[in-house]
Structure formats: C-alpha cells, structure tokens
C-alpha positions as CSV (number, residue, x, y, z in Angstrom):
1,X,6.2,4.5,-180.8
2,X,3.3,3.8,-183.2
3,X,4.0,4.8,-186.8
4,X,1.1,6.4,-188.7
5,X,0.4,5.2,-192.2
6,X,0.5,8.3,-194.5
7,X,-2.3,6.8,-196.7
8,X,-4.6,7.0,-193.7
9,X,-4.3,10.8,-193.4
10,X,-6.7,13.4,-194.7
11,X,-5.4,16.5,-196.4
12,X,-5.5,18.4,-193.1
13,X,-3.2,15.9,-191.5
14,X,-5.8,14.2,-189.3
15,X,-5.8,10.4,-189.2
16,X,-8.8,8.7,-190.6
17,X,-8.9,6.2,-187.8
18,X,-9.0,9.0,-185.3
19,X,-12.1,10.5,-187.0
20,X,-13.7,7.0,-186.9
21,X,-12.9,6.5,-183.2
22,X,-14.5,9.9,-182.3
23,X,-17.9,9.3,-184.1
24,X,-19.6,8.7,-180.8
25,X,-18.5,12.1,-179.5
26,X,-19.4,15.7,-180.7
27,X,-16.9,17.1,-183.2
28,X,-14.1,19.1,-181.7
29,X,-13.1,22.6,-182.7
30,X,-10.8,21.4,-185.5
31,X,-13.5,19.1,-187.0
32,X,-16.1,21.9,-186.9
33,X,-13.9,24.2,-189.0
34,X,-12.3,21.6,-191.3
35,X,-14.2,20.8,-194.5
36,X,-12.2,17.6,-195.0
37,X,-12.9,16.3,-191.4
38,X,-16.6,17.2,-191.8
39,X,-16.8,15.3,-195.1
40,X,-15.0,12.3,-193.7
41,X,-17.1,12.3,-190.5
42,X,-20.4,12.5,-192.6
43,X,-19.3,9.5,-194.8
44,X,-18.2,7.5,-191.8
45,X,-21.5,8.1,-190.0
46,X,-23.3,6.7,-193.0
47,X,-21.0,3.7,-192.9
48,X,-21.7,3.2,-189.2
49,X,-25.4,3.3,-189.8
50,X,-25.2,0.8,-192.6
51,X,-23.1,-1.5,-190.5
52,X,-25.6,-1.2,-187.6
53,X,-28.4,-2.2,-189.9
54,X,-26.5,-5.2,-191.1
55,X,-25.9,-6.2,-187.5
56,X,-29.6,-6.0,-186.7
57,X,-30.5,-8.4,-189.5
58,X,-32.5,-11.4,-188.4
59,X,-31.0,-13.6,-191.1
60,X,-27.9,-15.3,-189.8
61,X,-26.8,-16.0,-193.4
62,X,-26.4,-12.3,-194.0
63,X,-24.0,-11.7,-191.1
64,X,-20.6,-10.8,-192.4
65,X,-17.5,-12.4,-190.9
66,X,-14.6,-10.3,-189.4
67,X,-12.6,-10.5,-192.6
68,X,-15.5,-9.3,-194.7
69,X,-16.1,-6.4,-192.3
70,X,-12.4,-5.5,-192.3
71,X,-12.4,-5.4,-196.2
72,X,-15.5,-3.3,-196.3
73,X,-13.9,-0.8,-193.8
74,X,-10.7,-0.7,-195.9
75,X,-12.7,0.2,-199.0
76,X,-14.8,2.8,-197.1
77,X,-11.6,4.4,-195.7
78,X,-10.2,4.5,-199.2
79,X,-13.3,6.2,-200.7
80,X,-13.4,8.8,-197.8
81,X,-9.7,9.6,-198.2
82,X,-10.1,10.4,-201.9
83,X,-12.4,13.3,-200.9
84,X,-14.3,15.3,-203.4
85,X,-13.7,15.3,-207.1
86,X,-12.1,18.4,-208.7
87,X,-12.5,19.2,-212.4
88,X,-9.6,18.9,-214.7
89,X,-11.2,21.0,-217.5
90,X,-13.3,24.1,-217.2
91,X,-16.9,23.4,-218.1
92,X,-18.1,24.6,-221.5
93,X,-21.5,26.4,-221.1
94,X,-23.7,24.6,-218.6
95,X,-22.1,21.2,-219.1
96,X,-19.9,20.1,-216.2
97,X,-16.5,18.5,-217.1
98,X,-16.5,14.7,-217.1
99,X,-12.8,14.7,-216.3
100,X,-11.9,15.0,-212.7
101,X,-9.2,14.2,-210.1
102,X,-9.5,13.3,-206.4
103,X,-8.8,16.1,-204.1
104,X,-6.6,13.8,-202.0
105,X,-4.5,12.9,-205.0
106,X,-3.6,16.5,-205.5
107,X,-2.9,17.0,-201.8
108,X,-0.6,14.0,-201.8
109,X,1.5,15.6,-204.6
110,X,1.7,18.9,-202.6
111,X,2.7,17.1,-199.4
112,X,5.4,15.2,-201.3
113,X,6.8,18.4,-202.7
114,X,6.8,19.8,-199.1
115,X,8.6,16.8,-197.8
116,X,11.3,17.2,-200.5
117,X,11.8,20.9,-199.7
118,X,14.6,21.2,-197.2
119,X,13.6,23.2,-194.1
120,X,9.8,22.7,-194.6
121,X,7.4,20.6,-192.7
122,X,3.8,20.5,-194.1
123,X,1.2,20.7,-191.3
124,X,-1.9,21.0,-193.4
125,X,-3.0,21.2,-197.0
126,X,-6.2,22.3,-198.7
127,X,-7.1,22.1,-202.4
128,X,-10.1,23.7,-204.1
129,X,-11.3,24.9,-207.5
130,X,-11.0,28.5,-208.5
131,X,-14.6,29.4,-209.2
132,X,-13.8,32.7,-211.0
133,X,-10.3,32.4,-212.5
134,X,-10.7,35.8,-214.3
135,X,-10.6,37.5,-210.9
136,X,-7.0,36.3,-210.4
137,X,-5.8,38.1,-213.5
138,X,-5.0,35.0,-215.5
139,X,-3.8,36.6,-218.8
140,X,-2.6,33.6,-220.9
141,X,-4.6,33.2,-224.1
142,X,-7.5,30.7,-224.1
143,X,-7.0,27.5,-226.1
144,X,-9.7,26.6,-228.6
145,X,-13.0,25.6,-227.0
146,X,-12.8,22.1,-228.5
147,X,-9.6,21.4,-226.6
148,X,-10.9,22.5,-223.3
149,X,-9.2,25.0,-221.0
150,X,-7.4,23.3,-218.1
151,X,-9.2,24.0,-214.8
152,X,-7.6,26.2,-212.1
153,X,-7.0,25.1,-208.6
154,X,-6.0,27.1,-205.5
155,X,-3.8,25.5,-202.9
156,X,-3.4,26.4,-199.2
157,X,-0.5,25.2,-197.0
158,X,0.2,25.5,-193.3
159,X,3.9,24.8,-192.7
160,X,6.6,24.8,-190.1
161,X,9.9,26.2,-191.3
162,X,13.5,25.9,-190.3
163,X,14.3,29.1,-188.4
164,X,17.9,29.1,-189.5
165,X,16.9,29.7,-193.1
166,X,15.7,32.8,-195.0
167,X,12.0,32.3,-194.6
168,X,10.7,34.5,-197.5
169,X,13.0,32.8,-200.0
170,X,12.1,29.3,-198.6
171,X,8.4,30.0,-199.0
172,X,8.8,31.3,-202.5
173,X,10.8,28.2,-203.5
174,X,8.1,26.0,-202.0
175,X,5.4,27.9,-203.8
176,X,7.2,27.5,-207.2
177,X,7.8,23.8,-206.6
178,X,4.2,23.1,-205.8
179,X,2.9,25.0,-208.8
180,X,5.4,23.2,-211.1
181,X,4.6,19.7,-209.7
182,X,0.8,20.1,-209.8
183,X,0.6,21.6,-213.2
184,X,3.0,19.0,-214.6
185,X,1.5,15.9,-213.0
186,X,-2.2,16.8,-212.9
187,X,-2.4,19.1,-215.9
188,X,-4.3,21.9,-214.3
189,X,-3.4,25.6,-213.8
190,X,-2.3,26.7,-210.3
191,X,-2.6,30.5,-210.2
192,X,-2.6,30.7,-206.4
193,X,-0.7,29.0,-203.6
194,X,-1.3,30.5,-200.2
195,X,1.4,29.5,-197.7
196,X,1.0,30.3,-194.0
197,X,4.0,29.8,-191.6
198,X,2.4,28.3,-188.5
199,X,5.5,27.4,-186.6
200,X,9.3,27.6,-186.6
201,X,11.5,24.7,-185.8
202,X,15.3,24.0,-185.2
203,X,15.9,27.4,-183.6
C-alpha cells in the first residue's frame, strides 16, 4: 500500500500531487467548494504554463534537465502548500501587519493536536482570520497600541470520532487543546473553533 507523505497534504486533506494530476480535467465538486484546492490549482496552473513556455524555447541551452525540473517542482509544491499568509498582529489604522504566518503552518499544528487526541481522526482543517473580532465578544483588555494586539484566527475542523466515547466531552477537550496549542505556539488569539463530527468510527 502506498504511504502518503503528510507534507504533501493541503489543509483540507487532499494530496498536492492529486491536484497536479487533475489539472487537465475540470475541477470536481470538492475542488469547486474548497478554497485551499482552488488556490493550489490556480498556482499549479501558473506553474504548468511557465513550464510549457520553457519547453517551447528554441534555445537548447535553456532546456532544463530532469533534476532541475524536479527541484523546481519541489519548490513550487512547497510554496503552494504554505497557502496564504495570515497576520500575527492586528493592523494599526490602515497599515497592514508585516508579521504573518503561513496558513498551512497553523493547520499543521491543529492536525497534530487532533492526532494526539485519543478517539479523534481529523478529516479536514480550515484556518482564517477573524475580520471583526469585536463581534465575537472578546472582552480582554487591549494591550498598548505600540505593542500590537495579537491577531485572532478562527479554526474549522471536520472529524471522525470514536463512537465508544462521550462525544460532547471529546469535542470540548479537542477544542481546548487546539486553542491552547495555537495560542502558545503561534502567539495569536483563537476565540472560535468550530468542530463538525462528520463520521463515527470503531462502533
């Protein structure tokens, strides 16, 4: 049985090479509704077009060998896997924050927490900025403006849970563990973690 490399996976669980292999076909239902797959597909289309232009070059000296092409593809996959950049600090006025973290880096932390939570299998993970934190009733006092207020992220999880366990308690434990890990390792606030139970296993 082939073993998937976790570093090749997008936050939604799809494999990067699967997206690459399907570029010559219309996107399926999942890709149409998944922002991570759409972003990866768009980046890979640009890569395919650039590669085709290189192949059409008349100058033989500019033709890249197989090892060079493989290295370029590895770099491109790495960049696509990182996904969009998420702010670490809320902007002050109209100035955007210069500090950011890769969306995929946060998703990796969340998936690791899920893997370490007994009775939970993470099926998908989404991470995004909270555009209006005040709407979530965040009541902690603001730090001084000069220090910068940590940005807020919202996390969505689709999971399969062990049917032999108390599901509400299991989900709450997962939610607390995700919040603690992301706030501690990334330094942002996580006022919201939405967990959807998509399946039940071991019943």
